[in-house]
DRENKE-964085 format. One record per residue (C-alpha): residue number from 1; residue in one letter; x, y, z. Coordinates in steps of 0.001 Angstrom, whole numbers, plus 500000, padded with zeros to 6 digits. Example, Ala and Ser with C-alpha at 12.3 -4.5 7.8 and 13.67 -1.06 7.14 Angstrom:
<bapas>
BAPA, 1, A, 512300, 495500, 507800
BAPA, 2, S, 513670, 498940, 507140
</bapas>
This chain:
<bapas>
BAPA, 1, X, 769944, 833831, 610723
BAPA, 2, X, 771868, 837212, 610837
BAPA, 3, X, 769947, 840019, 609322
BAPA, 4, X, 771730, 842276, 606773
BAPA, 5, X, 770940, 846079, 605524
BAPA, 6, X, 769367, 846698, 602227
BAPA, 7, X, 772291, 847727, 599895
BAPA, 8, X, 771833, 850323, 597171
BAPA, 9, X, 774554, 851925, 594860
BAPA, 10, X, 775110, 854946, 597190
BAPA, 11, X, 775630, 852767, 600330
BAPA, 12, X, 777860, 850364, 598385
BAPA, 13, X, 779841, 853018, 597231
BAPA, 14, X, 780495, 854574, 600490
BAPA, 15, X, 780989, 851080, 602084
BAPA, 16, X, 783797, 850233, 599422
BAPA, 17, X, 785338, 853900, 599630
BAPA, 18, X, 785744, 853313, 603445
BAPA, 19, X, 788298, 850589, 602763
BAPA, 20, X, 790608, 852975, 601462
BAPA, 21, X, 790284, 855920, 603954
BAPA, 22, X, 793409, 855583, 605667
BAPA, 23, X, 795769, 855860, 602188
BAPA, 24, X, 793360, 856534, 599546
BAPA, 25, X, 794106, 855077, 595970
BAPA, 26, X, 797750, 855583, 595680
BAPA, 27, X, 799528, 855313, 592263
BAPA, 28, X, 803044, 854329, 590970
BAPA, 29, X, 803984, 858042, 591700
BAPA, 30, X, 803333, 857470, 595462
BAPA, 31, X, 805821, 854494, 595693
BAPA, 32, X, 808506, 855381, 598561
BAPA, 33, X, 812094, 855448, 597498
BAPA, 34, X, 814345, 852256, 598102
BAPA, 35, X, 816629, 854322, 600437
BAPA, 36, X, 813930, 854072, 603025
BAPA, 37, X, 814781, 850404, 603782
BAPA, 38, X, 817026, 849592, 606246
BAPA, 39, X, 820534, 848180, 604774
BAPA, 40, X, 819502, 848514, 601250
BAPA, 41, X, 822357, 850924, 600347
BAPA, 42, X, 824608, 848653, 602249
BAPA, 43, X, 823150, 845560, 600235
BAPA, 44, X, 823635, 847542, 596981
BAPA, 45, X, 827155, 848523, 597594
BAPA, 46, X, 828114, 844886, 598203
BAPA, 47, X, 826419, 843388, 594988
BAPA, 48, X, 828067, 846433, 593015
BAPA, 49, X, 831322, 845365, 594503
BAPA, 50, X, 830782, 841589, 593609
BAPA, 51, X, 829845, 842587, 590133
BAPA, 52, X, 832899, 844787, 589691
BAPA, 53, X, 835224, 842158, 591147
BAPA, 54, X, 833432, 839318, 588957
BAPA, 55, X, 832645, 837455, 592169
BAPA, 56, X, 830448, 834499, 592293
BAPA, 57, X, 826907, 835538, 593407
BAPA, 58, X, 824087, 833057, 593958
BAPA, 59, X, 820566, 833616, 594803
BAPA, 60, X, 818348, 831294, 597322
BAPA, 61, X, 814754, 831655, 596622
BAPA, 62, X, 811411, 829933, 598125
BAPA, 63, X, 809238, 827389, 596700
BAPA, 64, X, 806096, 829229, 596939
BAPA, 65, X, 804920, 831649, 594426
BAPA, 66, X, 806548, 834864, 596079
BAPA, 67, X, 809741, 832965, 596353
BAPA, 68, X, 809599, 831796, 592547
BAPA, 69, X, 808788, 835188, 591042
BAPA, 70, X, 811382, 836956, 593363
BAPA, 71, X, 814043, 834525, 591787
BAPA, 72, X, 812898, 835233, 588280
BAPA, 73, X, 812699, 839103, 588836
BAPA, 74, X, 816522, 838970, 590354
BAPA, 75, X, 817583, 836434, 587337
BAPA, 76, X, 815907, 838836, 584345
BAPA, 77, X, 817549, 841924, 585781
BAPA, 78, X, 821142, 840343, 586176
BAPA, 79, X, 820804, 838891, 582624
BAPA, 80, X, 819713, 842423, 581401
BAPA, 81, X, 823161, 843986, 582836
BAPA, 82, X, 824893, 840987, 581502
BAPA, 83, X, 826156, 839678, 584990
BAPA, 84, X, 826216, 835916, 585888
BAPA, 85, X, 823800, 834986, 588764
BAPA, 86, X, 823359, 831432, 589789
BAPA, 87, X, 819977, 830618, 591704
BAPA, 88, X, 818677, 827813, 593964
BAPA, 89, X, 815096, 827091, 594934
BAPA, 90, X, 814971, 824805, 597913
BAPA, 91, X, 813429, 821416, 597518
BAPA, 92, X, 810536, 821198, 600002
BAPA, 93, X, 811155, 817544, 600787
BAPA, 94, X, 815040, 817250, 600458
BAPA, 95, X, 816230, 820848, 601796
BAPA, 96, X, 813244, 822038, 604003
BAPA, 97, X, 812337, 825733, 604044
BAPA, 98, X, 814545, 828774, 602728
BAPA, 99, X, 818283, 829092, 603712
BAPA, 100, X, 818980, 825769, 605451
BAPA, 101, X, 822057, 823992, 606360
BAPA, 102, X, 821414, 821663, 603413
BAPA, 103, X, 821470, 824580, 601256
BAPA, 104, X, 824823, 825756, 602381
BAPA, 105, X, 826502, 822743, 601392
BAPA, 106, X, 825256, 823540, 597848
BAPA, 107, X, 826740, 827051, 597727
BAPA, 108, X, 830338, 826278, 598758
BAPA, 109, X, 832694, 828382, 596586
BAPA, 110, X, 830390, 831250, 596108
BAPA, 111, X, 831261, 834821, 597429
BAPA, 112, X, 828054, 836397, 597981
BAPA, 113, X, 824533, 834831, 598714
BAPA, 114, X, 821357, 836766, 598508
BAPA, 115, X, 818131, 835353, 599756
BAPA, 116, X, 814559, 836446, 598341
BAPA, 117, X, 811323, 835788, 600431
BAPA, 118, X, 813248, 833729, 603092
BAPA, 119, X, 816120, 833893, 605556
BAPA, 120, X, 815059, 835887, 608311
BAPA, 121, X, 814900, 832870, 610781
BAPA, 122, X, 817861, 831169, 609268
BAPA, 123, X, 820266, 831657, 612226
BAPA, 124, X, 822300, 828328, 611864
BAPA, 125, X, 822535, 828680, 608055
BAPA, 126, X, 823624, 832356, 608349
BAPA, 127, X, 826417, 831340, 610627
BAPA, 128, X, 827593, 828518, 608373
BAPA, 129, X, 827701, 831025, 605798
BAPA, 130, X, 829984, 833372, 607842
BAPA, 131, X, 832249, 830333, 608639
BAPA, 132, X, 832546, 829414, 604944
BAPA, 133, X, 833598, 833000, 604002
BAPA, 134, X, 830295, 833872, 602140
BAPA, 135, X, 828758, 837304, 602641
BAPA, 136, X, 824929, 836817, 603234
BAPA, 137, X, 822309, 839482, 602350
BAPA, 138, X, 818909, 838577, 603509
BAPA, 139, X, 815676, 839919, 602119
BAPA, 140, X, 812606, 838817, 603575
BAPA, 141, X, 808990, 840018, 604605
BAPA, 142, X, 808293, 837394, 607445
BAPA, 143, X, 807881, 838257, 610954
BAPA, 144, X, 811022, 838616, 612926
BAPA, 145, X, 812346, 835901, 615207
BAPA, 146, X, 813610, 836635, 618814
BAPA, 147, X, 817330, 836309, 617421
BAPA, 148, X, 818181, 837604, 614152
BAPA, 149, X, 820733, 835707, 611994
BAPA, 150, X, 824160, 837390, 611470
BAPA, 151, X, 824269, 838816, 607920
BAPA, 152, X, 826117, 841252, 605911
BAPA, 153, X, 822759, 843155, 605365
BAPA, 154, X, 819121, 842412, 606312
BAPA, 155, X, 816241, 844156, 604288
BAPA, 156, X, 812943, 843453, 605733
BAPA, 157, X, 810448, 846280, 606434
BAPA, 158, X, 809305, 844666, 609588
BAPA, 159, X, 812497, 845613, 611510
BAPA, 160, X, 812126, 848461, 613965
BAPA, 161, X, 814982, 850431, 612403
BAPA, 162, X, 813318, 850232, 608943
BAPA, 163, X, 811770, 853700, 607760
BAPA, 164, X, 809986, 852063, 604790
BAPA, 165, X, 806403, 853251, 605579
BAPA, 166, X, 804636, 849807, 604461
BAPA, 167, X, 805370, 846711, 606311
BAPA, 168, X, 802795, 844556, 604792
BAPA, 169, X, 804415, 843848, 601251
BAPA, 170, X, 805658, 840600, 599857
BAPA, 171, X, 809164, 839184, 599049
BAPA, 172, X, 808774, 840027, 595438
BAPA, 173, X, 808271, 843615, 596171
BAPA, 174, X, 811435, 843785, 598112
BAPA, 175, X, 813409, 842183, 595393
BAPA, 176, X, 811968, 844733, 592874
BAPA, 177, X, 813046, 847569, 595143
BAPA, 178, X, 816417, 846116, 595426
BAPA, 179, X, 816616, 845878, 591761
BAPA, 180, X, 815377, 849535, 591686
BAPA, 181, X, 818195, 850428, 593850
BAPA, 182, X, 820941, 848677, 591795
BAPA, 183, X, 819284, 850101, 588626
BAPA, 184, X, 819755, 853607, 589783
BAPA, 185, X, 823311, 853245, 591256
BAPA, 186, X, 824704, 851396, 588053
BAPA, 187, X, 822904, 853791, 585860
BAPA, 188, X, 821761, 851147, 583526
BAPA, 189, X, 818379, 852429, 582678
BAPA, 190, X, 816361, 849236, 582777
BAPA, 191, X, 812757, 849747, 582534
BAPA, 192, X, 811910, 848100, 585810
BAPA, 193, X, 808193, 849125, 585691
BAPA, 194, X, 807768, 846306, 583172
BAPA, 195, X, 808739, 843876, 586026
BAPA, 196, X, 805508, 844679, 587732
BAPA, 197, X, 803543, 842240, 585778
BAPA, 198, X, 805452, 839474, 587780
BAPA, 199, X, 805436, 841633, 591095
BAPA, 200, X, 801571, 841667, 590670
BAPA, 201, X, 801387, 837958, 590558
BAPA, 202, X, 803390, 837519, 593763
BAPA, 203, X, 801449, 840347, 595863
BAPA, 204, X, 798088, 838469, 594905
BAPA, 205, X, 799318, 834989, 595489
BAPA, 206, X, 800956, 835683, 598692
BAPA, 207, X, 797764, 837449, 599840
BAPA, 208, X, 798896, 840769, 600819
BAPA, 209, X, 796410, 843200, 601585
BAPA, 210, X, 795350, 844976, 598218
BAPA, 211, X, 795657, 848615, 599586
BAPA, 212, X, 798230, 851328, 599517
BAPA, 213, X, 801225, 850650, 597446
BAPA, 214, X, 800313, 846982, 596897
BAPA, 215, X, 796870, 848132, 595129
BAPA, 216, X, 799066, 850347, 592944
BAPA, 217, X, 801546, 847800, 591952
BAPA, 218, X, 798802, 845133, 591193
BAPA, 219, X, 796837, 847521, 589140
BAPA, 220, X, 799863, 848590, 586966
BAPA, 221, X, 801052, 844955, 586967
BAPA, 222, X, 797417, 843639, 585821
BAPA, 223, X, 797587, 846307, 583037
BAPA, 224, X, 801069, 845045, 581706
BAPA, 225, X, 799832, 841477, 581911
BAPA, 226, X, 797121, 842404, 579304
BAPA, 227, X, 799677, 843716, 577042
BAPA, 228, X, 802591, 841503, 578000
BAPA, 229, X, 804511, 839598, 575135
BAPA, 230, X, 806257, 837346, 577579
BAPA, 231, X, 805962, 833558, 576409
BAPA, 232, X, 804729, 832548, 579906
BAPA, 233, X, 801603, 834818, 579969
BAPA, 234, X, 800848, 833947, 576109
BAPA, 235, X, 800803, 830281, 577210
BAPA, 236, X, 798674, 830995, 580224
BAPA, 237, X, 796076, 833100, 578313
BAPA, 238, X, 795774, 830202, 575929
BAPA, 239, X, 795215, 827832, 578779
BAPA, 240, X, 792449, 829966, 580030
BAPA, 241, X, 791347, 831063, 576861
BAPA, 242, X, 791116, 834674, 577800
BAPA, 243, X, 792643, 837896, 576360
BAPA, 244, X, 792562, 840009, 579731
BAPA, 245, X, 793394, 838659, 583153
BAPA, 246, X, 791878, 839727, 586304
BAPA, 247, X, 793163, 839485, 589873
BAPA, 248, X, 790973, 836313, 590514
BAPA, 249, X, 792615, 834598, 587302
BAPA, 250, X, 795985, 834948, 589263
BAPA, 251, X, 794587, 833999, 592770
BAPA, 252, X, 792682, 830995, 591591
BAPA, 253, X, 794265, 829613, 588231
BAPA, 254, X, 798012, 830667, 587928
BAPA, 255, X, 798979, 830880, 591519
BAPA, 256, X, 797856, 827242, 592409
BAPA, 257, X, 799476, 826163, 589087
BAPA, 258, X, 802885, 827597, 589947
BAPA, 259, X, 802804, 826377, 593609
BAPA, 260, X, 801870, 822823, 592564
BAPA, 261, X, 805452, 822447, 591216
BAPA, 262, X, 806895, 822985, 594754
BAPA, 263, X, 803997, 821095, 596431
BAPA, 264, X, 804637, 817866, 594613
BAPA, 265, X, 807921, 817938, 592928
BAPA, 266, X, 810455, 820866, 592554
BAPA, 267, X, 809527, 824672, 592329
BAPA, 268, X, 812287, 825025, 589743
BAPA, 269, X, 809915, 823873, 587276
BAPA, 270, X, 807784, 826939, 587996
BAPA, 271, X, 810924, 829218, 587550
BAPA, 272, X, 811669, 827515, 584273
BAPA, 273, X, 808105, 828100, 582956
BAPA, 274, X, 808442, 831902, 583957
BAPA, 275, X, 811770, 832096, 582558
BAPA, 276, X, 810678, 830636, 578793
BAPA, 277, X, 812361, 832061, 575967
BAPA, 278, X, 809577, 831028, 573612
BAPA, 279, X, 805857, 829962, 573236
BAPA, 280, X, 806702, 826288, 572640
BAPA, 281, X, 808802, 825840, 575698
BAPA, 282, X, 806221, 827920, 577538
BAPA, 283, X, 803424, 825814, 576363
BAPA, 284, X, 805244, 822449, 577166
BAPA, 285, X, 806378, 823590, 580621
BAPA, 286, X, 802671, 824910, 581492
BAPA, 287, X, 801178, 821582, 580382
BAPA, 288, X, 803495, 819719, 582890
BAPA, 289, X, 802439, 822285, 585762
BAPA, 290, X, 798753, 821622, 584748
BAPA, 291, X, 799134, 817961, 585176
BAPA, 292, X, 800885, 818595, 588504
BAPA, 293, X, 798127, 820855, 589935
BAPA, 294, X, 795225, 818174, 588594
BAPA, 295, X, 797274, 815656, 590841
BAPA, 296, X, 797644, 818162, 593604
BAPA, 297, X, 793657, 818918, 593840
BAPA, 298, X, 793194, 814825, 593738
BAPA, 299, X, 795553, 814504, 596811
BAPA, 300, X, 794265, 817531, 598459
BAPA, 301, X, 790692, 816540, 598258
BAPA, 302, X, 791127, 813120, 599659
BAPA, 303, X, 793280, 814173, 602659
BAPA, 304, X, 790762, 817230, 603373
BAPA, 305, X, 787849, 814624, 603702
BAPA, 306, X, 790198, 812485, 606077
BAPA, 307, X, 791051, 815467, 608171
BAPA, 308, X, 787609, 816521, 608453
BAPA, 309, X, 786423, 813121, 609622
BAPA, 310, X, 789385, 813125, 612349
BAPA, 311, X, 788811, 816648, 613905
BAPA, 312, X, 787702, 816884, 617239
BAPA, 313, X, 784993, 819706, 616835
BAPA, 314, X, 785133, 820347, 620618
BAPA, 315, X, 788516, 822154, 620114
BAPA, 316, X, 788698, 825940, 619524
BAPA, 317, X, 791724, 825395, 617359
BAPA, 318, X, 792056, 822143, 615287
BAPA, 319, X, 795179, 820282, 615413
BAPA, 320, X, 794933, 817365, 613073
BAPA, 321, X, 797671, 814658, 612392
BAPA, 322, X, 797898, 811996, 609774
BAPA, 323, X, 800737, 809908, 609651
BAPA, 324, X, 801230, 809571, 605783
BAPA, 325, X, 799609, 812756, 604292
BAPA, 326, X, 801413, 814449, 601615
BAPA, 327, X, 803633, 817124, 603131
BAPA, 328, X, 803061, 819413, 600112
BAPA, 329, X, 799307, 820062, 600477
BAPA, 330, X, 798972, 820366, 604142
BAPA, 331, X, 798822, 823959, 603813
BAPA, 332, X, 795951, 823955, 601399
BAPA, 333, X, 793939, 821222, 603393
BAPA, 334, X, 794442, 823536, 606683
BAPA, 335, X, 792755, 826496, 604787
BAPA, 336, X, 789850, 824303, 603623
BAPA, 337, X, 789273, 822464, 607195
BAPA, 338, X, 789562, 825944, 608760
BAPA, 339, X, 786741, 827369, 606219
BAPA, 340, X, 784776, 824008, 606702
BAPA, 341, X, 784534, 824406, 610665
BAPA, 342, X, 785019, 828244, 610807
BAPA, 343, X, 787946, 827549, 613161
BAPA, 344, X, 792007, 828107, 612863
BAPA, 345, X, 793262, 824819, 611746
BAPA, 346, X, 796827, 823190, 611878
BAPA, 347, X, 797320, 819967, 609861
BAPA, 348, X, 800429, 817696, 610644
BAPA, 349, X, 801997, 814998, 608994
BAPA, 350, X, 805132, 812749, 609718
BAPA, 351, X, 808493, 813422, 608141
BAPA, 352, X, 811652, 811259, 607469
BAPA, 353, X, 813343, 812447, 610676
BAPA, 354, X, 810577, 811028, 612946
BAPA, 355, X, 809301, 814337, 613880
BAPA, 356, X, 805627, 816002, 612688
BAPA, 357, X, 805577, 818924, 610673
BAPA, 358, X, 802814, 821012, 608868
BAPA, 359, X, 801046, 824216, 608457
BAPA, 360, X, 798290, 826198, 609752
BAPA, 361, X, 795591, 828746, 608663
BAPA, 362, X, 793682, 830926, 610516
BAPA, 363, X, 790217, 832554, 610233
BAPA, 364, X, 788432, 835445, 611526
BAPA, 365, X, 790289, 837435, 614058
BAPA, 366, X, 792533, 834835, 615509
BAPA, 367, X, 796379, 835749, 615372
BAPA, 368, X, 797404, 832052, 614614
BAPA, 369, X, 801098, 833234, 614846
BAPA, 370, X, 800898, 834618, 618283
BAPA, 371, X, 799105, 831916, 619824
BAPA, 372, X, 801388, 829338, 618437
BAPA, 373, X, 804555, 831115, 619182
BAPA, 374, X, 803461, 830927, 623001
BAPA, 375, X, 803829, 827005, 622410
BAPA, 376, X, 807532, 827610, 621594
BAPA, 377, X, 808836, 825028, 624180
BAPA, 378, X, 807343, 822394, 621942
BAPA, 379, X, 808419, 823707, 618546
BAPA, 380, X, 811474, 822624, 616764
BAPA, 381, X, 810847, 824897, 613749
BAPA, 382, X, 808369, 827732, 613413
BAPA, 383, X, 807432, 830626, 611108
BAPA, 384, X, 804872, 832527, 609471
BAPA, 385, X, 802490, 835505, 610023
BAPA, 386, X, 799140, 835929, 611513
BAPA, 387, X, 796961, 834180, 609145
BAPA, 388, X, 799420, 831363, 607935
BAPA, 389, X, 802160, 829252, 610000
BAPA, 390, X, 804561, 826466, 609278
BAPA, 391, X, 805766, 824223, 612188
BAPA, 392, X, 807743, 821133, 613139
BAPA, 393, X, 807605, 819485, 616757
BAPA, 394, X, 808329, 816031, 618162
BAPA, 395, X, 805553, 813646, 618016
BAPA, 396, X, 805581, 812838, 621615
BAPA, 397, X, 804888, 816482, 622147
BAPA, 398, X, 801470, 816572, 619960
BAPA, 399, X, 799007, 816258, 622890
BAPA, 400, X, 800750, 818752, 625122
BAPA, 401, X, 801044, 821113, 622072
BAPA, 402, X, 797386, 820896, 621284
BAPA, 403, X, 796437, 821268, 624789
BAPA, 404, X, 798487, 824608, 625253
BAPA, 405, X, 797158, 825933, 622076
BAPA, 406, X, 793650, 825710, 623286
BAPA, 407, X, 794674, 827579, 626501
BAPA, 408, X, 796359, 830290, 624522
BAPA, 409, X, 793278, 830686, 622391
BAPA, 410, X, 790799, 831008, 625260
BAPA, 411, X, 793200, 833452, 627202
BAPA, 412, X, 792819, 835877, 624218
BAPA, 413, X, 788927, 835690, 624353
BAPA, 414, X, 788422, 836133, 620729
BAPA, 415, X, 784746, 837123, 619727
BAPA, 416, X, 783282, 835348, 616789
BAPA, 417, X, 781142, 837407, 614609
BAPA, 418, X, 777598, 835860, 614050
BAPA, 419, X, 777720, 837596, 610635
BAPA, 420, X, 779745, 836829, 607456
BAPA, 421, X, 781933, 840058, 607175
BAPA, 422, X, 782159, 839739, 603456
BAPA, 423, X, 778479, 839969, 602917
BAPA, 424, X, 777910, 843794, 602445
BAPA, 425, X, 774058, 843568, 602366
BAPA, 426, X, 770660, 842281, 601149
BAPA, 427, X, 770249, 842754, 597432
BAPA, 428, X, 767107, 842207, 595183
BAPA, 429, X, 767627, 840464, 591871
BAPA, 430, X, 766011, 843624, 590383
BAPA, 431, X, 768944, 845738, 591622
BAPA, 432, X, 771679, 843559, 589667
BAPA, 433, X, 772512, 845891, 586899
BAPA, 434, X, 775381, 846876, 584635
BAPA, 435, X, 775535, 850073, 586778
BAPA, 436, X, 776208, 847923, 589781
BAPA, 437, X, 778944, 845931, 588241
BAPA, 438, X, 780502, 849279, 586842
BAPA, 439, X, 780603, 850377, 590584
BAPA, 440, X, 782181, 847274, 591775
BAPA, 441, X, 784882, 847272, 589142
BAPA, 442, X, 785933, 850941, 590193
BAPA, 443, X, 787276, 849165, 593274
BAPA, 444, X, 789164, 846436, 591815
BAPA, 445, X, 791593, 844647, 592242
BAPA, 446, X, 789993, 842409, 594569
BAPA, 447, X, 791737, 840172, 597306
BAPA, 448, X, 793058, 840229, 600696
BAPA, 449, X, 791615, 843100, 602844
BAPA, 450, X, 789578, 844162, 599908
BAPA, 451, X, 787319, 841225, 598936
BAPA, 452, X, 784936, 841436, 596297
BAPA, 453, X, 781511, 842160, 597601
BAPA, 454, X, 779190, 839471, 598578
BAPA, 455, X, 775387, 839841, 598599
BAPA, 456, X, 772426, 837844, 600332
BAPA, 457, X, 769083, 837427, 598791
BAPA, 458, X, 766079, 835717, 600515
BAPA, 459, X, 763077, 834017, 599049
BAPA, 460, X, 764710, 832839, 595846
BAPA, 461, X, 763364, 829917, 593857
BAPA, 462, X, 765485, 827255, 592226
BAPA, 463, X, 763999, 826947, 588671
BAPA, 464, X, 766755, 824523, 587157
BAPA, 465, X, 769690, 822819, 588307
BAPA, 466, X, 772448, 820948, 586324
BAPA, 467, X, 775910, 819523, 586892
BAPA, 468, X, 778692, 820656, 584797
BAPA, 469, X, 782538, 820162, 584559
BAPA, 470, X, 784530, 817096, 583704
BAPA, 471, X, 783840, 815423, 586755
BAPA, 472, X, 780447, 816912, 587232
BAPA, 473, X, 781556, 818511, 590579
BAPA, 474, X, 780137, 822001, 589664
BAPA, 475, X, 776621, 823156, 589315
BAPA, 476, X, 774717, 825529, 587001
BAPA, 477, X, 771375, 827229, 588149
BAPA, 478, X, 768549, 829312, 587227
BAPA, 479, X, 766945, 831278, 589950
BAPA, 480, X, 763960, 833435, 590226
BAPA, 481, X, 763353, 836306, 592751
BAPA, 482, X, 760459, 838484, 592535
BAPA, 483, X, 759861, 837770, 588877
BAPA, 484, X, 763507, 838402, 587832
BAPA, 485, X, 765347, 835194, 586334
BAPA, 486, X, 769272, 834928, 586874
BAPA, 487, X, 771688, 832137, 586093
BAPA, 488, X, 774303, 831117, 588668
BAPA, 489, X, 777199, 828779, 589138
BAPA, 490, X, 778422, 827020, 592159
BAPA, 491, X, 781720, 825296, 592314
BAPA, 492, X, 783058, 822314, 593984
BAPA, 493, X, 779481, 821145, 595284
BAPA, 494, X, 777370, 817868, 594622
BAPA, 495, X, 774462, 818641, 597022
BAPA, 496, X, 771234, 818013, 595388
BAPA, 497, X, 768515, 820899, 595607
BAPA, 498, X, 764811, 820218, 594926
BAPA, 499, X, 763394, 822299, 592136
BAPA, 500, X, 761022, 825177, 593220
BAPA, 501, X, 762452, 825127, 596539
BAPA, 502, X, 762673, 828757, 598239
BAPA, 503, X, 766233, 829417, 599569
BAPA, 504, X, 768477, 832199, 600693
BAPA, 505, X, 771596, 832873, 598499
BAPA, 506, X, 774998, 834370, 599489
BAPA, 507, X, 777115, 835150, 596247
BAPA, 508, X, 779180, 837344, 594509
BAPA, 509, X, 778445, 839147, 590917
BAPA, 510, X, 780147, 838110, 587697
BAPA, 511, X, 780188, 839386, 584234
BAPA, 512, X, 780134, 836452, 581918
BAPA, 513, X, 781938, 837367, 578544
BAPA, 514, X, 781153, 834901, 575563
BAPA, 515, X, 781823, 835626, 571863
BAPA, 516, X, 781867, 839439, 572535
BAPA, 517, X, 778404, 839305, 574515
BAPA, 518, X, 778315, 840319, 578326
BAPA, 519, X, 775799, 838580, 580603
BAPA, 520, X, 775577, 838959, 584245
BAPA, 521, X, 775543, 835873, 586468
BAPA, 522, X, 776089, 834911, 590374
BAPA, 523, X, 778801, 832909, 591877
BAPA, 524, X, 777198, 830987, 594618
BAPA, 525, X, 778845, 830893, 598058
BAPA, 526, X, 776105, 829356, 600017
BAPA, 527, X, 772648, 828037, 599454
BAPA, 528, X, 770422, 828220, 602897
BAPA, 529, X, 767102, 826401, 603248
BAPA, 530, X, 764378, 828285, 605025
</bapas>
C-alpha cells in the first residue's frame, strides 16, 4: 500500500492554499466584464433589435442541469423586462442533443433563435436556420469542432479570438453574462446578482473547476440559496430537512434530481420545477422528480452490474455495449464503471436508427475527448470535453473503434499514479477536532479541481457495525483508533466486516448537525484489510 505523509493543521493549510496559487480567492468584484466575450456585443444588438421590433424569439436549451438552469435564467430575465420568450428543451429520445434538425422543424416562424449550453457542433441545424430565415445566436462552452456552424453570433470562451480570460466556465455562466450585457444596454436595472443562486447550481452540477471566478460565483450563489425565497429552493430544503445548503447538497442531491427528468422523461419537468410560482406547485413538481430519480437509481444500479460483468478487464479503455440498456443513464453508468475499474469507460446502447450511442467518462489524467476524437472515421456524432464525452457510431464499427481507442490510449503513455490523489495525508483520530473542520471550511466550496480533503488512518478497530437506510444499503460504524472512538458512515455498501478487525480507512470529515448539536463523524470511502 502507498504510504502517505502525516498531516497537521499547518501542512494541510499549505496544501489547500497551493490549489489557489494561480488566481487566489477572487470575489464578485473580480469578475471580468461581458464585453471581453467575442460576439457578445453583436448578440446583444441583435436581441435588442428583436425586442424593439417585437420579433418572435425562441430559446433552445439542453436536457442536463446546466442547460435547464441556463433556460430558466433567460426566461426569468425576459419575464422581468416584460418580453415574450418561448423556450424548447430537446427531448433526449425524440430530438437528440441540442440544436438538431428535429428542433428546427419546431421553430419555423421564429425570427431569432438563441441556444444556451449547446449549438457549437450544430453545423447542419445552423444551415437549416439560415435557409429558413432565422437568425441564430449560439452560446456554448463545449470544445470547438473542426468546422464551426454558420451563425449570426457565437459566444464561446474557447474560441481563439475570445478575450475572456477563463475558458472553463459552464453554459449558465455564459447565459448570465449575456443577461448582464442586455441589462446594461437596456438600462433596466435588474438585480442580476440574485440570479447567481441558479448559476451556482449549474457550475457545481456541470463539474466546473471550483477556482477563479467559478469559486466566487458559487460562494455568492450558495449564500443566496441560504436566504432564497424562491419556491423551488424552499421545497428542496423541506425535502432535505435542511436550512442551509452546501455544495455537496447540490452535487449529490439536487443535481441528480433535476437530471432525472431529462434522463427518463423530459427535461421540461425540471424547468417547470425551477419556474414554480408558489410552494404548492414546487412541492408537487419536486415530488415527481424525486420519484423519477429513485427509478433512475434502480435502472442505473442494474445496468452498472451488467456492465461490470461484461467488461474486458484486459483493455486500457473499457468500451461496453448492451443492446437494451436505458439511453438516459449510460453516462452515470460510465462514471460508476470507470471508478470501479480505475479505467476510462464508454457505455453504449442501441438506438432506434440501428446505430449505437452512449457516453464515456474518464478517470485520472486520460484525455478521453482527445483519444476518442482520433477515432473520428468511425464516429457519426461526437462531442464533450476531456472528462466526459457523448458519441454515436454504426454497430458494425464497434470492434474497429474499440481497437483503435486502445491504440490511441497506449500511444499517450499515460502514467497511472499508485496513490489516491485526493488523499492529503495520514491522520490520527486524536487530530480530528473542530479546529481541523474549521480549517477545511475556509477552503469551501469543494468540488471539481478542489476536492474535499480525504484522509487515511491505519490500525483502526471496528467496534460496531449496523445497516441503515430504507433498503439497508448503507452502513453505520463505530471505530476505535489509539483509544479514540469515532462514528462513521459508508454509503452504498453491503459488505460485512468482522467486529474488532484491524483495518485501514480512507475517509472525509463531516460535521453532523442534529437538533442544534454538532458532532464529528467520518464518511468512509474505502475499508482496507491488513
